[in-house]
C-alpha positions in Angstrom: 168.0 167.3 -2.6 166.0 170.6 -3.1 168.5 173.3 -4.3 167.6 176.9 -3.8 168.9 179.7 -6.4 170.4 182.8 -6.2 169.2 185.3 -8.8 168.5 188.6 -9.7 170.3 191.8 -11.5 170.3 195.4 -9.6 168.0 197.7 -11.3 170.8 200.2 -13.2 168.2 203.0 -13.4 167.4 202.8 -9.7 171.0 202.7 -9.0 171.8 205.6 -11.0 169.1 207.6 -9.8 169.7 207.0 -6.3 173.6 208.0 -6.6 172.8 211.2 -8.8 169.7 212.5 -6.8 168.1 213.1 -9.7 165.2 211.2 -12.0 166.3 209.8 -15.5 164.5 210.1 -18.9 163.8 206.5 -19.2 162.1 206.9 -22.6 165.6 208.8 -24.1 167.6 206.1 -25.9 170.4 208.0 -25.0 169.8 206.8 -21.3 169.7 202.9 -22.0 172.9 203.3 -24.5 175.2 204.6 -21.5 176.9 201.5 -21.1 177.4 198.5 -23.3 174.4 196.2 -23.1 176.1 193.1 -23.7 178.4 193.4 -20.6 176.1 195.5 -18.2 173.3 192.5 -18.5 175.6 189.5 -18.9 177.2 188.0 -16.1 180.0 186.3 -17.7 181.4 189.8 -17.8 181.6 190.2 -14.2 179.1 193.1 -14.4 178.2 195.4 -11.4 174.7 194.8 -11.7 175.3 191.3 -10.4 177.6 192.4 -7.2 177.7 189.7 -4.7 177.3 186.9 -7.3 179.4 184.9 -9.6 179.0 182.7 -12.7 180.0 179.0 -12.2 181.5 177.0 -9.5 183.3 173.7 -9.1 179.8 171.8 -9.8 178.1 173.7 -12.4 179.5 176.6 -14.5 176.2 177.6 -15.8 174.7 178.5 -12.3 175.0 181.8 -10.2 176.3 181.4 -6.6 176.8 183.9 -3.8 180.6 185.3 -3.5 182.3 185.0 0.1 182.4 188.2 1.7 186.3 187.8 2.0 186.5 188.0 -1.3 184.6 191.2 -2.1 186.8 194.0 -2.5 186.4 198.0 -1.9 187.6 200.4 -4.7 188.5 203.8 -4.0 188.0 207.1 -5.8 191.8 206.7 -6.9 191.3 203.1 -8.5 188.7 204.1 -10.8 191.1 207.1 -12.4 191.6 206.7 -16.4 194.8 206.9 -17.6 196.0 210.3 -19.7 195.8 209.2 -23.5 195.7 212.6 -25.0 199.5 212.5 -25.6 198.8 209.0 -27.7 200.0 209.7 -31.1 200.6 206.1 -32.6 199.5 202.6 -31.5 203.3 201.9 -30.0 202.2 204.7 -27.6 199.8 203.0 -25.8 202.3 200.9 -24.2 202.8 204.0 -21.8 199.5 203.5 -20.3 199.5 199.5 -19.8 198.8 198.1 -23.0 201.2 194.9 -22.9 200.7 193.2 -26.0 198.6 195.3 -28.6 198.4 191.9 -30.8 196.4 190.3 -28.0 193.9 192.8 -27.1 190.4 192.2 -28.0 188.4 194.6 -30.6 185.1 195.1 -29.6 184.0 197.4 -32.4 185.6 198.2 -35.5 184.1 200.4 -38.3 184.5 203.0 -41.0 183.2 206.4 -40.3 183.8 209.6 -42.8 186.7 207.5 -44.3 188.5 206.6 -40.9 189.0 203.3 -39.6 187.6 203.7 -35.6 188.2 200.5 -33.4 187.0 200.2 -29.9 189.7 197.9 -27.9 188.4 196.1 -24.8 191.7 196.3 -22.1 190.8 194.4 -19.8 193.4 194.5 -17.5 194.2 198.1 -18.0 193.4 200.1 -14.4 190.6 198.9 -12.1 186.8 198.6 -12.7 183.7 198.1 -10.9 182.8 194.3 -11.0 180.5 191.8 -9.4 183.2 191.5 -6.7 184.9 195.0 -6.6 182.9 198.3 -5.3 182.8 201.3 -4.1 181.8 201.9 -0.8 178.6 203.5 -1.5 177.7 201.0 -4.0 178.3 198.2 -1.3 176.1 200.0 1.0 173.6 200.9 -1.2 173.1 197.9 -3.2 174.5 194.6 -1.7 174.5 193.1 1.6 178.2 193.5 2.4 178.9 195.7 5.1 182.5 197.2 6.3 183.4 195.7 9.7 183.1 198.0 12.8 180.5 200.0 11.4 177.3 201.0 13.7 174.7 198.3 13.4 171.9 200.3 12.2 171.6 200.6 9.1 171.0 203.8 6.7 171.7 203.9 2.9 174.6 206.2 2.0 173.0 209.7 0.8 169.3 208.9 2.0 167.5 209.0 5.1 164.5 207.4 6.7 161.3 209.4 5.9 157.7 209.0 6.7 155.7 208.6 3.5 152.2 208.0 4.6 151.1 211.2 3.7 152.3 210.5 0.1 149.2 208.0 -0.2 146.5 209.1 -2.2 142.9 208.5 -1.1 140.9 205.8 -2.0 141.0 202.1 -2.5 144.6 200.7 -3.3 144.8 199.6 -6.7 147.9 197.2 -6.4 149.6 198.8 -9.5 153.2 198.3 -10.7 155.9 197.7 -7.9 159.2 198.7 -9.5 162.4 197.2 -8.1 164.5 199.9 -6.3 168.5 199.7 -5.7 168.4 196.2 -4.0 169.0 193.2 -6.1 165.8 191.5 -5.5 163.9 190.9 -8.9 163.0 187.6 -7.4 160.8 189.6 -4.3 159.3 192.1 -6.9 158.3 189.5 -9.2 156.5 187.3 -6.6 154.9 190.4 -5.3 153.4 191.2 -8.8 152.2 187.8 -9.6 149.2 188.1 -7.7 149.0 191.2 -5.4 145.5 191.0 -4.7 145.8 187.7 -3.0 148.8 189.0 -0.6 148.5 187.6 2.8 149.4 189.6 5.9 151.5 186.5 7.2 155.0 185.6 6.0 155.2 181.7 5.6 158.6 179.9 6.8 159.9 177.8 3.5 163.5 176.8 4.9 167.0 177.8 3.3 168.4 181.3 3.4 166.5 184.4 3.3 163.8 183.0 5.5 162.4 183.2 9.2 159.5 181.3 11.3 156.0 181.9 9.7 154.9 185.1 11.8 152.9 188.3 11.1 155.2 191.5 10.7 154.3 195.3 11.7 156.2 198.0 10.0 155.7 201.5 9.9 155.9 204.1 6.6 159.2 205.2 7.3 161.5 204.0 4.2 165.0 205.3 2.9 164.5 208.2 0.4 167.1 210.2 -1.3 168.7 212.9 0.9 168.5 215.3 -2.5 165.6 214.4 -4.4 163.3 212.9 -1.7 162.7 209.7 -4.1 162.2 206.4 -2.6 165.5 204.5 -3.2 164.0 200.8 -3.0 160.9 199.2 -4.0 158.1 201.7 -5.0 155.0 201.9 -7.3 155.1 203.3 -10.7 152.0 205.0 -9.2 153.8 207.3 -6.9 150.0 207.5 -4.5 150.8 203.7 -3.7 152.9 202.7 -0.5 152.1 198.9 -0.5 155.1 197.9 -2.7 157.7 199.8 -0.1 156.0 198.5 3.0 156.0 194.8 2.0 159.6 195.0 1.2 160.4 196.6 4.3 158.1 193.8 5.9 160.1 191.2 4.5 163.6 192.7 5.2 162.3 193.0 8.9 161.1 189.5 8.7 164.5 187.8 7.5 166.4 189.9 9.8 164.5 188.6 13.0 164.7 191.8 14.5 161.1 192.6 15.9 162.5 195.8 17.4 163.6 197.5 14.5 161.6 199.6 12.3 164.9 200.4 10.0 165.7 196.7 8.7 168.7 196.4 6.4 166.6 196.1 3.1 169.7 194.8 0.6 169.6 191.8 2.7 166.5 190.9 0.3 169.0 190.4 -2.3 170.0 187.5 -4.2 166.8 185.1 -3.5 165.0 182.5 -4.7 162.0 183.4 -6.9 160.3 179.9 -6.5 160.3 180.1 -2.9 159.3 183.7 -2.7 156.1 182.6 -4.2 155.4 180.0 -1.2 156.5 182.5 1.3 154.0 185.2 0.0 151.1 183.1 -1.2 151.5 179.8 0.8 152.3 177.5 -2.3 154.8 175.0 -2.6 158.5 176.4 -2.9 159.2 174.0 -5.7 157.6 172.5 -8.7 156.3 169.0 -9.7 160.0 167.7 -10.8 163.4 169.1 -11.4 162.7 171.3 -14.1 161.8 174.5 -12.1 165.0 176.0 -11.6 164.5 179.7 -12.2 166.0 182.2 -14.6 169.2 181.4 -16.7 172.0 183.1 -14.8 173.6 184.6 -17.6 170.5 187.2 -17.4 169.8 186.6 -13.9 166.6 188.2 -13.8 162.8 187.3 -12.4 159.9 188.1 -14.3 156.0 188.1 -13.8 153.7 186.1 -16.0 150.9 188.1 -16.6 149.0 186.0 -19.7 149.2 184.0 -22.5 148.6 185.7 -26.1 148.2 183.8 -29.3 147.5 187.1 -31.9 146.2 185.8 -35.4 149.1 184.9 -37.5 151.9 185.3 -35.2 152.1 182.3 -33.1 152.0 181.5 -29.3 153.8 184.4 -27.0 154.3 184.7 -23.0 153.6 188.2 -21.7 155.8 189.2 -19.0 156.0 191.9 -16.5 159.6 193.4 -16.2 160.3 194.1 -12.4 162.0 197.4 -13.4 158.6 198.6 -14.8 160.4 199.6 -18.0 161.5 198.3 -21.5 164.1 199.8 -23.6 163.4 202.1 -26.6 162.8 200.4 -29.9 165.9 199.1 -31.8 168.7 198.9 -28.7 168.2 195.3 -28.4 165.7 193.9 -30.5 165.5 190.3 -31.7 163.2 187.8 -33.6 160.5 186.6 -31.2 160.8 189.5 -28.8 157.9 192.3 -28.5 158.9 195.2 -26.7 155.9 197.0 -27.2 152.7 195.4 -26.3 149.8 197.1 -27.6 146.1 196.5 -27.0 145.6 194.6 -30.4 148.2 192.5 -29.1 146.8 192.0 -25.6 145.0 194.4 -23.5 146.4 194.8 -20.2 144.6 195.2 -17.2 144.4 198.6 -15.8 146.8 198.1 -13.1 149.5 197.0 -15.3 151.8 199.7 -17.0 152.1 198.7 -20.5 155.8 199.9 -20.8 156.7 197.6 -18.2 155.3 194.6 -20.5 157.0 192.4 -23.3 156.1 189.5 -25.0 158.3 186.6 -25.8 157.5 183.5 -28.4 157.0 180.7 -26.4 159.9 178.7 -28.5 162.3 181.7 -27.3 161.7 181.0 -24.0 163.0 177.5 -23.7 166.5 178.4 -25.4 166.7 181.3 -23.1 165.5 179.9 -19.8 163.4 182.3 -17.7 162.4 182.2 -14.0 158.6 183.3 -13.6 156.3 183.8 -10.9 152.9 182.3 -11.7 
């Protein structure tokens, strides 16, 4: 029996920009170092980037599955207040703020600096925090398909408005360059869009399962959600601000799966947690599965979908898969480097096409791809 997978993490940069109402400097290492990477991008820590998804179920602890709406919780501002630690003078004083047993608390980091021992503890039970099942109302409305009961059915994300963006289009031929994932957790769709953008059809094809609808042509206008303060497009957009097609295809897909022909304001967050393999079939009229049972999408720990751009075999360096990140950004050097990963793909290694933003590309040694598990679109 064919089993469709739920994949993808939210784009943290797009989420923060949508909430702050301003652009982030993605070239600054401090931007990427705001939160601990091992927790932010790993589903086993119940990261908020995987809102609505959980790792493991009764049958297989290594797959991601949706969280039931009844198990999603809304956090209020008071829930996220941190205890006052300014008066703590001794370790025993930590009992006053909820540290029940210091001997059992995990040590995240321990190091010597200027002759002093510095320890970072990981008190999981100390207060409430954002997680895959506990969100603020703003985050839930902005990035997940979960809605508060009794709300108006017309969807407009928090701190946004629907705005006509046709005037932002640049004159000349469409270049079909980098679509960038926005606040919705739909890297599976963005990876599919980028796998062969020049052959996208004008018809969406039914392939069964979730996030699907009868085969049909979909008409949309150029109104999309933009931030009320910065006027930035909140969801999928092009790295070249003069290109509109990524935002319009995402909107068309959201309208298609909602089966609401009369609306021009579809809930784009309903595209979250999809199946990359099936998305290729819907957009390109291909089969929704591979020739055997090995096409299972990405490893659910990372739960990301990438586009395969090419294979490269630079002399003396082995065989590499060139991938395109749906967030259209790779991190500054030194943050998460490990053997077999090249985060700066230069022209000597592989010459990217003119429509591919070099900073969005990375190269993965072939044997490493087998061990970490990848979901790809090509």
